VEXDREN-2710 file (C-alpha; in Angstrom, 1 decimal):
% VEXDREN-2710
k/r/px/py/pz
1/UNK/37.2/-23.9/-46.2
2/UNK/40.3/-23.1/-48.7
3/UNK/40.7/-19.9/-50.3
4/UNK/39.4/-18.2/-47.2
5/UNK/39.1/-14.5/-47.3
6/UNK/39.3/-13.1/-43.9
7/UNK/39.5/-9.9/-42.2
8/UNK/41.9/-10.4/-39.6
9/UNK/42.9/-7.3/-37.3
10/UNK/46.1/-8.0/-35.0
11/UNK/46.9/-5.8/-32.0
12/UNK/50.1/-5.6/-30.1
13/UNK/49.4/-5.7/-26.0
14/UNK/51.8/-5.9/-23.2
15/UNK/54.6/-8.4/-23.7
16/UNK/54.1/-10.8/-25.5
17/UNK/50.7/-10.9/-26.1
18/UNK/48.5/-10.1/-29.3
19/UNK/44.8/-9.9/-30.1
20/UNK/43.7/-11.3/-33.2
21/UNK/40.2/-9.2/-34.3
22/UNK/39.1/-12.1/-36.8
23/UNK/35.6/-11.7/-39.3
24/UNK/34.8/-14.7/-41.2
25/UNK/32.6/-13.2/-44.1
26/UNK/28.5/-14.1/-44.2
27/UNK/28.8/-15.8/-47.6
28/UNK/31.5/-18.2/-46.0
29/UNK/29.2/-18.6/-42.8
30/UNK/26.1/-19.9/-45.1
31/UNK/28.5/-22.0/-47.0
32/UNK/29.1/-23.8/-43.9
33/UNK/25.6/-23.7/-42.5
34/UNK/24.8/-25.5/-46.1
35/UNK/27.2/-28.0/-46.0
36/UNK/26.4/-29.0/-42.4
37/UNK/23.1/-29.2/-43.4
38/UNK/23.6/-31.5/-46.0
39/UNK/25.4/-33.6/-43.8
40/UNK/22.7/-33.8/-41.3
41/UNK/20.7/-34.9/-44.9
42/UNK/21.9/-37.6/-45.9
43/UNK/23.0/-39.3/-42.5
44/UNK/20.1/-38.0/-40.5
45/UNK/17.0/-40.7/-39.5
46/UNK/13.9/-39.1/-40.0
47/UNK/10.4/-40.7/-39.0
48/UNK/8.4/-41.7/-42.5
49/UNK/11.5/-41.3/-44.6
50/UNK/13.9/-43.5/-46.1
51/UNK/17.6/-42.6/-45.0
52/UNK/18.9/-39.1/-47.2
53/UNK/15.3/-38.5/-48.7
54/UNK/14.2/-36.3/-45.9
55/UNK/13.0/-32.4/-46.7
56/UNK/15.9/-30.3/-46.7
57/UNK/13.4/-27.4/-44.6
58/UNK/12.8/-30.6/-42.6
59/UNK/16.3/-31.4/-41.5
60/UNK/17.2/-27.4/-40.7
61/UNK/14.3/-26.8/-38.5
62/UNK/15.1/-30.0/-36.7
63/UNK/18.7/-29.6/-36.2
64/UNK/19.0/-26.0/-36.0
65/UNK/20.8/-25.8/-32.1
66/UNK/22.7/-28.7/-33.1
67/UNK/24.5/-27.0/-36.5
68/UNK/24.7/-24.0/-35.4
69/UNK/26.8/-25.4/-32.1
70/UNK/28.8/-27.5/-34.9
71/UNK/29.2/-24.5/-37.5
72/UNK/30.3/-22.2/-35.1
73/UNK/33.3/-25.0/-33.9
74/UNK/34.1/-25.6/-37.2
75/UNK/34.8/-21.9/-38.1
76/UNK/36.8/-20.7/-35.2
77/UNK/39.1/-23.9/-35.7
78/UNK/39.3/-22.8/-39.2
79/UNK/39.7/-19.3/-39.3
80/UNK/42.2/-19.2/-36.5
81/UNK/44.3/-21.7/-37.7
82/UNK/44.0/-19.9/-41.4
83/UNK/44.8/-16.1/-39.4
84/UNK/48.1/-17.4/-37.8
85/UNK/48.9/-18.4/-41.6
86/UNK/48.4/-15.1/-43.1
87/UNK/49.7/-12.7/-39.9
88/UNK/52.9/-15.5/-39.7
89/UNK/52.3/-15.7/-35.9
90/UNK/54.0/-18.6/-33.6
91/UNK/51.6/-18.5/-30.8
92/UNK/52.9/-20.0/-27.2
93/UNK/49.9/-21.8/-26.5
94/UNK/45.6/-22.3/-27.1
95/UNK/44.0/-19.0/-27.6
96/UNK/41.6/-17.6/-25.0
97/UNK/38.4/-16.5/-27.5
98/UNK/36.3/-13.7/-26.9
99/UNK/33.4/-11.6/-27.8
100/UNK/32.2/-14.1/-30.0
101/UNK/29.1/-12.4/-32.1
102/UNK/27.5/-15.0/-34.2
103/UNK/23.8/-15.8/-36.0
104/UNK/22.8/-17.1/-39.0
105/UNK/22.5/-14.8/-41.8
106/UNK/25.3/-12.8/-40.9
107/UNK/29.0/-12.4/-40.2
108/UNK/31.0/-14.4/-37.6
109/UNK/33.6/-12.4/-35.6
110/UNK/35.5/-12.7/-32.4
111/UNK/38.9/-12.2/-30.7
112/UNK/41.7/-14.5/-30.2
113/UNK/43.9/-13.4/-27.5
114/UNK/47.3/-15.4/-27.9
115/UNK/50.8/-15.0/-26.3
116/UNK/53.7/-15.3/-29.7
117/UNK/57.3/-16.3/-29.4
118/UNK/59.5/-14.0/-27.9
119/UNK/61.2/-12.2/-31.1
120/UNK/64.7/-11.3/-29.2
121/UNK/67.5/-9.8/-30.8
122/UNK/70.8/-10.3/-28.5
123/UNK/72.7/-7.2/-28.2
124/UNK/76.0/-6.6/-26.6
125/UNK/77.4/-10.3/-26.7
126/UNK/80.8/-10.0/-27.5
127/UNK/84.1/-9.5/-26.0
128/UNK/82.2/-10.2/-22.8
129/UNK/84.5/-10.1/-19.4
130/UNK/84.4/-13.3/-18.0
131/UNK/86.7/-15.2/-15.2
132/UNK/87.5/-18.8/-15.6
133/UNK/88.4/-20.6/-12.2
134/UNK/89.7/-24.1/-11.7
135/UNK/90.0/-25.3/-8.5
136/UNK/93.1/-28.2/-7.8
137/UNK/92.1/-31.7/-6.9
138/UNK/92.6/-31.9/-3.5
139/UNK/93.8/-35.2/-1.6
140/UNK/91.1/-35.2/0.5
141/UNK/88.9/-35.8/-2.5
142/UNK/90.7/-38.3/-3.8
143/UNK/90.8/-40.3/-0.3
144/UNK/86.8/-39.4/-0.1
145/UNK/86.5/-41.7/-3.6
146/UNK/88.6/-44.2/-2.6
147/UNK/86.6/-44.5/0.9
148/UNK/82.9/-44.5/-1.0
149/UNK/84.7/-47.3/-2.9
150/UNK/85.3/-49.1/-0.4
151/UNK/81.6/-48.4/1.3
152/UNK/80.4/-50.0/-1.9
153/UNK/82.3/-53.1/-1.0
154/UNK/81.8/-53.5/2.4
155/UNK/80.6/-56.1/3.9
156/UNK/78.1/-57.2/7.2
157/UNK/80.1/-59.4/9.9
158/UNK/77.7/-60.6/12.8
159/UNK/79.7/-59.7/16.0
160/UNK/78.8/-60.7/19.7
161/UNK/78.4/-56.6/21.6
162/UNK/77.0/-53.8/22.6
163/UNK/75.5/-52.1/19.5
164/UNK/77.6/-48.4/18.3
165/UNK/77.5/-46.1/16.2
166/UNK/77.6/-47.2/12.7
167/UNK/76.6/-50.6/13.3
168/UNK/73.9/-52.4/11.6
169/UNK/70.9/-54.3/13.3
170/UNK/68.6/-56.6/12.6
171/UNK/64.7/-56.1/14.7
172/UNK/61.8/-56.9/15.6
173/UNK/59.5/-54.0/15.6
174/UNK/55.7/-52.6/16.8
175/UNK/54.7/-49.1/15.9
176/UNK/51.2/-47.8/17.4
177/UNK/50.1/-45.0/16.1
178/UNK/46.7/-43.7/15.5
179/UNK/44.6/-43.8/11.8
180/UNK/42.2/-42.0/11.3
181/UNK/41.7/-40.8/14.6
182/UNK/42.0/-44.4/16.0
183/UNK/44.6/-46.8/17.5
184/UNK/46.3/-48.8/15.5
185/UNK/49.7/-50.7/15.3
186/UNK/51.8/-52.6/12.8
187/UNK/54.3/-55.2/13.0
188/UNK/57.7/-55.8/10.9
189/UNK/60.5/-58.5/11.7
190/UNK/64.2/-59.0/10.6
191/UNK/64.3/-55.6/9.9
192/UNK/67.9/-54.0/8.8
193/UNK/68.6/-50.9/10.7
194/UNK/72.3/-49.0/10.3
195/UNK/72.8/-46.6/13.3
196/UNK/73.5/-43.6/11.2
197/UNK/73.2/-40.7/13.7
198/UNK/72.2/-38.4/10.5
199/UNK/69.9/-41.0/9.1
200/UNK/67.8/-42.6/12.5
201/UNK/65.4/-40.8/14.5
202/UNK/67.1/-40.0/17.6
203/UNK/64.7/-42.0/19.8
204/UNK/65.8/-44.5/17.7
205/UNK/69.3/-44.1/18.3
206/UNK/69.5/-43.7/22.5
207/UNK/67.3/-46.9/22.3
208/UNK/70.0/-49.0/20.2
209/UNK/73.1/-47.6/21.0
210/UNK/74.6/-49.8/24.2
211/UNK/72.1/-52.5/23.6
212/UNK/72.6/-56.0/22.7
213/UNK/71.4/-59.2/21.3
214/UNK/68.0/-59.9/23.3
215/UNK/67.3/-56.4/24.5
216/UNK/64.3/-55.6/24.4
217/UNK/62.8/-51.4/24.4
218/UNK/60.0/-49.8/24.6
219/UNK/59.7/-46.1/23.2
220/UNK/57.9/-42.8/22.5
221/UNK/58.9/-40.3/18.9
222/UNK/57.3/-37.9/17.6
223/UNK/57.5/-37.1/13.7
224/UNK/57.9/-34.0/12.3
225/UNK/54.8/-32.4/10.3
226/UNK/56.9/-32.8/7.1
227/UNK/58.5/-36.3/7.3
228/UNK/58.1/-38.0/4.3
229/UNK/55.9/-40.4/6.0
230/UNK/52.6/-38.9/5.8
231/UNK/51.0/-41.7/7.9
232/UNK/53.0/-41.1/11.0
233/UNK/54.2/-37.6/9.9
234/UNK/52.8/-34.9/13.3
235/UNK/52.2/-38.2/15.3
236/UNK/53.4/-39.1/18.9
237/UNK/54.5/-42.8/18.3
238/UNK/55.2/-45.9/20.1
239/UNK/57.7/-48.5/19.5
240/UNK/58.2/-51.6/20.6
241/UNK/61.2/-53.3/19.5
242/UNK/64.0/-57.2/20.1
243/UNK/67.7/-57.0/19.0
244/UNK/68.0/-59.8/17.0
245/UNK/71.5/-59.5/15.3
246/UNK/74.1/-57.1/15.5
247/UNK/76.5/-56.5/12.3
248/UNK/79.7/-54.1/12.0
249/UNK/80.8/-53.2/8.3
250/UNK/84.1/-54.5/7.4
251/UNK/85.9/-52.1/4.8
252/UNK/88.3/-54.0/2.3
253/UNK/91.8/-53.3/3.3
254/UNK/92.9/-50.7/1.1
255/UNK/95.8/-52.3/-1.1
256/UNK/97.1/-53.8/-4.2
257/UNK/94.4/-56.4/-4.3
258/UNK/91.5/-53.9/-3.7
259/UNK/92.6/-51.4/-6.4
260/UNK/92.5/-54.5/-8.8
261/UNK/89.3/-55.4/-7.9
262/UNK/87.7/-52.0/-8.8
263/UNK/88.9/-52.6/-12.8
264/UNK/91.7/-52.2/-14.8
265/UNK/94.7/-51.3/-12.4
266/UNK/97.3/-53.3/-11.0
267/UNK/98.7/-51.3/-8.0
268/UNK/96.5/-48.6/-5.5
269/UNK/98.6/-46.1/-7.0
270/UNK/97.4/-46.9/-10.2
271/UNK/93.6/-46.6/-9.2
272/UNK/94.6/-43.2/-7.1
273/UNK/95.6/-41.5/-10.2
274/UNK/92.6/-42.3/-12.4
275/UNK/90.9/-41.3/-9.4
276/UNK/92.9/-37.7/-9.5
277/UNK/92.8/-37.8/-13.1
278/UNK/88.7/-37.9/-13.1
279/UNK/88.6/-35.5/-10.4
280/UNK/90.6/-33.2/-13.0
281/UNK/87.8/-33.7/-15.9
282/UNK/85.3/-32.8/-13.5
283/UNK/86.4/-29.5/-12.2
284/UNK/87.0/-28.6/-15.8
285/UNK/83.3/-29.1/-16.3
286/UNK/82.2/-27.3/-13.4
287/UNK/84.0/-24.5/-14.4
288/UNK/83.3/-24.3/-18.2
289/UNK/79.3/-24.5/-16.8
290/UNK/80.4/-21.3/-14.0
291/UNK/81.7/-19.5/-17.3
292/UNK/78.8/-20.1/-19.6
293/UNK/76.2/-19.2/-16.3
294/UNK/78.6/-16.1/-16.0
295/UNK/78.3/-14.9/-19.7
296/UNK/74.2/-16.2/-19.6
297/UNK/74.0/-13.8/-16.3
298/UNK/76.2/-10.7/-18.7
299/UNK/74.0/-11.1/-22.1
300/UNK/70.6/-11.2/-19.7
301/UNK/72.1/-7.8/-17.9
302/UNK/72.2/-6.2/-21.3
303/UNK/69.4/-7.7/-23.3
304/UNK/66.2/-7.6/-21.2
305/UNK/62.5/-8.7/-22.1
306/UNK/59.7/-9.6/-20.4
307/UNK/58.6/-13.3/-20.6
308/UNK/55.9/-15.1/-21.7
309/UNK/52.7/-15.7/-19.6
310/UNK/52.4/-18.9/-20.7
311/UNK/55.7/-20.2/-20.4
312/UNK/56.0/-19.2/-16.9
313/UNK/52.6/-20.7/-16.4
314/UNK/53.9/-23.7/-17.5
315/UNK/56.8/-23.6/-15.5
316/UNK/55.1/-23.3/-12.3
317/UNK/52.1/-25.7/-13.0
318/UNK/55.1/-28.3/-13.6
319/UNK/56.7/-27.3/-10.2
320/UNK/53.3/-27.6/-8.5
321/UNK/53.5/-31.0/-9.9
322/UNK/56.3/-32.2/-8.5
323/UNK/56.0/-31.3/-5.5
324/UNK/52.8/-32.8/-4.9
325/UNK/54.0/-35.8/-5.2
326/UNK/56.2/-35.5/-1.8
327/UNK/53.8/-32.5/-0.2
328/UNK/50.4/-33.3/-1.4
329/UNK/49.2/-30.1/0.7
330/UNK/51.5/-27.6/-0.7
331/UNK/50.0/-23.8/-0.2
332/UNK/50.1/-23.3/-4.6
333/UNK/49.3/-19.8/-4.5
334/UNK/53.1/-19.6/-2.5
335/UNK/55.0/-21.6/-4.6
336/UNK/53.5/-19.6/-7.4
337/UNK/54.6/-16.6/-5.6
338/UNK/57.8/-17.2/-4.0
339/UNK/59.2/-19.1/-7.8
340/UNK/57.6/-16.5/-10.5
341/UNK/61.0/-14.3/-10.0
342/UNK/63.5/-17.9/-10.3
343/UNK/61.3/-19.4/-12.9
344/UNK/61.7/-15.8/-15.3
345/UNK/64.9/-15.9/-15.0
346/UNK/65.1/-19.7/-15.8
347/UNK/63.4/-19.1/-18.8
348/UNK/65.0/-16.2/-19.7
END
């Protein structure tokens, strides 16, 4: 519809909402109908006529409703696109088309409600007073990094003694639960488990700590409703287990040989100095991020503007989609309400 002369009126609404009132002249509506009927005449198979030879009036009678729908869709799309070109508006999403007035032999008029890209003139952003703080690297941070490397290079050694915290055990396990309101069970063989209080359910710890190879234990535990395993969440589950192996974790000796195994280091001191250097760089980067956060917060204080609903809804949709992967039964309305303000802040 090149050269289409539309009548377009733009009305500002709250925030970044705009309403385009679009009027497509009758002669262009008629032109679109004529082209559509000619296309149908060429393609349609009408009994008693060779392809493309059926009278145009017959085509118009047979395909009146189909033509109307096709013409309307075509004109809505093309006239909306041209209205955007003429007004130079940049919408954030698809329009909400309302109040369509359309029939053969008359103008096509409709309203398209959109939200546009915010037009923001940032003010008072120079000479901001910011406070930069760089925390010195503590010896404990270096020690923790060294411990992490030792943990990563640890070995498991079988032992003949009672199980203690931090040990690893190999067990055969039977699990009794309910599925679809019916009793069910599951067997697991040679399961490696770490006796880690922060990671393991308390009942498992109580059953295993103090046990030894060959011991058999029975116990019951109740899983919290928010447990990641939805099959067991909120259930009382019974267990039977048999201890088959006990292993203790052996950390490598903290010496120059350990340092050499971590890379291009000759001594443990070299490794510690390199770790400290890396931590200092990380502290610098963190300080820079905090400085940028301060700057953004101060600029936003001085430059308030409404957030487009389209952007906010996209953000909240993405958040809900991500959360549903972990919590399928979440309340979408509640999540939207709780995260609306923080979402607006992030978008700004």
